PABANU-608215 format. One record per residue (C-alpha): residue in one letter; x, y, z. Coordinates in Angstrom, 1 decimal. Each point is the difference from the previous one (the first is absolute). Layout:
BEGIN
SITE rest     c1     c2     c3
SITE    A      X      Y      Z
...
This chain:
BEGIN
SITE rest     c1     c2     c3
SITE    M    5.8  -30.2    8.9
SITE    I   -2.0    3.0   -1.3
SITE    K   -0.1    2.7    2.6
SITE    T   -0.9    3.2   -2.0
SITE    I   -2.2    0.8   -2.9
SITE    I    0.7    3.3   -1.8
SITE    F   -2.7    1.7   -2.1
SITE    D    0.3    2.5   -2.8
SITE    N   -2.5    2.8   -0.2
SITE    N   -1.3    1.2   -3.4
SITE    G   -1.5   -3.0   -1.8
SITE    V   -0.2   -2.1    3.2
SITE    L   -1.4    2.0    3.0
SITE    T   -1.2    2.9   -2.2
SITE    T   -0.9    0.2   -3.7
SITE    S    2.8    0.6   -2.5
SITE    C    0.4    2.2   -3.1
SITE    E   -0.6   -3.0   -2.1
SITE    E   -3.3   -0.6    1.8
SITE    G   -1.2    3.5   -0.8
SITE    A    1.0    1.8    3.2
SITE    L    1.2    3.0   -1.9
SITE    K   -3.0    0.3   -2.4
SITE    G   -1.1    3.3    1.4
SITE    L    3.4    1.5   -0.6
SITE    I    0.3   -1.5   -3.5
SITE    D   -3.4    1.3   -1.0
SITE    Y    0.9    3.5    1.2
SITE    L    3.2   -0.1   -2.0
SITE    G   -1.9   -1.1   -3.1
SITE    V    2.4   -2.8   -1.0
SITE    S   -0.4   -3.7   -0.4
SITE    E    1.1   -2.5    2.6
SITE    E    2.5   -1.3   -2.6
SITE    Q    1.6    3.4   -0.3
SITE    F   -0.1    0.7    3.7
SITE    L    1.3   -3.1    1.8
SITE    P    3.5   -0.2   -1.7
SITE    V    0.6    3.6    0.9
SITE    W   -1.3   -0.4    3.5
SITE    N    2.0   -3.2    0.7
SITE    R    3.2    1.6   -1.3
SITE    E   -0.3    3.2    2.0
SITE    A   -1.1   -2.0    3.1
SITE    E    3.5   -1.4    0.4
SITE    A    1.4    3.3    1.3
SITE    V   -2.8    0.8    2.4
SITE    D   -0.1   -3.6    1.3
SITE    E    3.7    0.2    0.9
SITE    G   -0.5    3.3    1.8
SITE    K    2.0    2.0   -2.6
SITE    I   -2.8    2.4   -0.7
SITE    K   -3.2    1.1    1.7
SITE    T   -3.5   -1.0   -1.2
SITE    E   -0.7    3.5   -1.3
SITE    K    3.0   -0.1   -2.3
SITE    F   -0.9   -3.5   -1.0
SITE    L   -3.5    1.0   -1.2
SITE    Q    1.4    3.0   -1.8
SITE    N    2.5   -2.2   -1.8
SITE    V   -2.8   -2.3   -1.1
SITE    V   -2.0    2.9   -1.4
SITE    N    3.1    1.4   -1.7
SITE    D    0.9   -3.4   -1.5
SITE    L   -3.5   -0.3   -1.5
SITE    K    0.4    3.5   -1.4
SITE    L   -3.1    1.3    1.7
SITE    S   -0.9    3.3    1.7
SITE    K   -2.1   -0.9    3.0
SITE    D   -0.7    1.4    3.4
SITE    L    2.4   -1.7    2.4
SITE    G   -2.3    0.5    3.0
SITE    K   -2.8   -1.9   -1.8
SITE    C    2.5   -2.8   -0.9
SITE    Q    0.8   -0.3    3.7
SITE    R   -3.6   -0.2    1.0
SITE    Y   -0.7   -2.7   -2.5
SITE    Y    3.1   -1.8    1.2
SITE    W   -1.2    0.2    3.7
SITE    D   -3.3   -1.6   -1.0
SITE    S    1.7   -3.1   -1.5
SITE    Y    1.0   -3.4    1.3
SITE    E   -3.0   -1.5    1.9
SITE    P    0.4   -2.5    2.8
SITE    K   -0.8   -3.7   -0.7
SITE    P   -2.0   -1.1    3.1
SITE    E    0.3   -3.7   -0.6
SITE    V    3.8    0.1   -0.2
SITE    R    0.2    2.2    3.1
SITE    E   -2.1   -2.6    1.9
SITE    F    2.3   -2.8   -1.3
SITE    A    3.0    1.9    1.4
SITE    K   -1.7    0.5    3.3
SITE    N   -0.7   -3.8    0.3
SITE    L    3.6   -0.8   -0.9
SITE    K    1.2    2.2    2.8
SITE    K   -1.5   -2.4    2.5
SITE    K    2.6   -2.6   -0.9
SITE    F    2.8    1.9   -1.8
SITE    E    1.9    3.3    0.2
SITE    I   -1.3    2.1   -2.9
SITE    A    1.9    2.9   -1.6
SITE    F   -0.5    2.4   -2.9
SITE    L    2.3    1.1   -2.8
SITE    T   -1.1    2.5   -2.6
SITE    N    1.5    2.0   -2.8
SITE    F   -1.5    3.4    0.8
SITE    G    1.1    3.6    0.1
SITE    D    0.1    2.6    2.8
SITE    H   -3.8    0.3    0.2
SITE    F   -0.6   -3.6    1.1
SITE    W   -0.9    1.1    3.5
SITE    V   -2.5    2.5   -1.4
SITE    F   -1.7   -2.9   -1.9
SITE    N    0.1   -2.1    3.1
SITE    K   -2.4    2.3    1.8
SITE    K   -2.6   -1.5   -2.4
SITE    W    1.4   -3.5    0.0
SITE    K    0.8   -0.3    3.7
SITE    L    2.4   -2.9   -0.6
SITE    D    1.6    0.7    3.4
SITE    Q   -3.2   -1.5    1.4
SITE    I    1.1   -3.3   -1.5
SITE    F    3.8    0.2    0.0
SITE    D    2.2    1.0    2.9
SITE    R    1.6    3.4   -0.8
SITE    D    3.5   -1.4    0.2
SITE    K   -0.8   -2.6   -2.5
SITE    M   -1.2    2.4   -2.7
SITE    F    2.7    0.7   -2.6
SITE    V   -0.3    2.7   -2.7
SITE    S    2.5    0.2   -2.8
SITE    A    0.3    3.9    0.1
SITE    D    0.8   -0.2    3.8
SITE    L    2.7   -2.7   -0.7
SITE    K    1.3    1.9   -3.1
SITE    M    0.0   -3.3   -2.0
SITE    A   -2.7   -1.9   -1.9
SITE    K   -1.2   -3.3   -1.3
SITE    P    1.1   -2.0   -1.9
SITE    H    3.5    0.8    1.0
SITE    S    1.2   -2.6    2.6
SITE    D    1.5    2.6    2.4
SITE    I   -3.5    1.0    1.3
SITE    Y   -0.9   -3.7    0.7
SITE    F    3.3   -0.5    2.0
SITE    A   -0.6    3.3    1.9
SITE    V   -3.5   -1.1    1.0
SITE    L    1.2   -3.5    0.9
SITE    K    2.6    1.6    2.3
SITE    K   -2.5    2.3    1.7
SITE    L   -2.3   -3.0    0.6
SITE    G    2.8   -2.3    1.1
SITE    R   -1.0   -2.7   -2.4
SITE    K    1.8   -2.4   -2.4
SITE    P   -1.4    0.0   -3.6
SITE    E   -1.2   -3.6    0.4
SITE    E   -2.2    1.1    3.0
SITE    V   -2.0    2.5   -2.1
SITE    V   -2.8   -0.2   -2.6
SITE    F   -0.2    3.1   -2.3
SITE    I   -3.3    0.8   -1.7
SITE    D    0.1    2.5   -2.9
SITE    D   -2.1    0.5   -3.2
SITE    K    3.1    0.8   -2.2
SITE    K    1.9   -3.1   -1.2
SITE    E    3.4    1.8    0.0
SITE    N   -0.4    0.8    3.7
SITE    V   -0.9   -3.6    0.8
SITE    D    2.9   -1.2   -2.1
SITE    T    2.6    2.0    2.0
SITE    A   -1.5   -1.3    3.2
SITE    E    0.4   -3.5   -1.1
SITE    E    3.5    0.6   -1.4
SITE    I    1.2    1.0    3.5
SITE    G   -1.7   -3.0    1.6
SITE    M   -3.4    1.2    1.1
SITE    H   -3.2   -1.8   -0.9
SITE    G   -1.8    2.0   -2.6
SITE    V   -3.7    0.2   -0.9
SITE    Q   -1.2    2.1   -2.9
SITE    F   -3.4    1.5    0.8
SITE    K   -2.6   -0.5   -2.7
SITE    S   -3.0   -0.7    2.2
SITE    L   -0.6   -0.6    3.7
SITE    E   -1.1   -3.5   -0.6
SITE    Q    3.1   -0.8   -1.9
SITE    V    2.2    1.5    2.7
SITE    E   -1.7   -2.0    2.7
SITE    K    0.7   -3.2   -2.0
SITE    D    3.6    0.9   -0.7
SITE    L    0.6    0.9    3.6
SITE    E   -1.5   -3.3    1.2
SITE    N    2.3   -1.8   -2.4
SITE    I    3.0    1.7    1.5
SITE    L   -1.1   -0.8    3.6
SITE    E   -1.2   -3.5   -0.6
SITE    H    3.1   -1.5    1.6
SITE    Q   -0.4    2.1    3.1
SITE    P   -3.0   -1.6    1.7
SITE    S    0.7    1.8    3.3
SITE    M   -0.5    3.4   -1.6
SITE    L   -3.2   -1.1   -1.7
SITE    S   -1.7   -1.6    3.1
């Protein structure tokens, strides 16, 4: 029986890099998205795992792009990125009426600064919000999934994991969780309904 539904953040509850969340920063740097995203994603591994701070991460991105830009301005453009998705937030709130909901994101040490804007703790209980930099491990490595399952006291088969990145969903499914790749809210609702269709007591 499904007891818990875990949400990713960027690309699910908030906009992602691929959805243009970092357009302001990219425009300031004066590079194309095709130049920017591979560098950003590569450098993000260290900050997501808590190995470096956000300031160092941004400096590494600028250096890798061989640019000379004001780091303070880069940070301000970064703080203005990743907008909430109201309809997905409402979806999560409604699910909370019947299920335990949790949150697992790959994010650096400034997650809680961003959360002053997002206010995700108004939806998710604080002890069910898991940030990769805090845990010193990141998706798609299976260790972070097992760590979260342990903290929640759940078996993999009791959990649905929703993420926009296929590799993250693949790992969840490999360890026995139910995976849903987020492409649209309508699609997620249908996929979740399919998973729950043999559990009428949870749908009533």
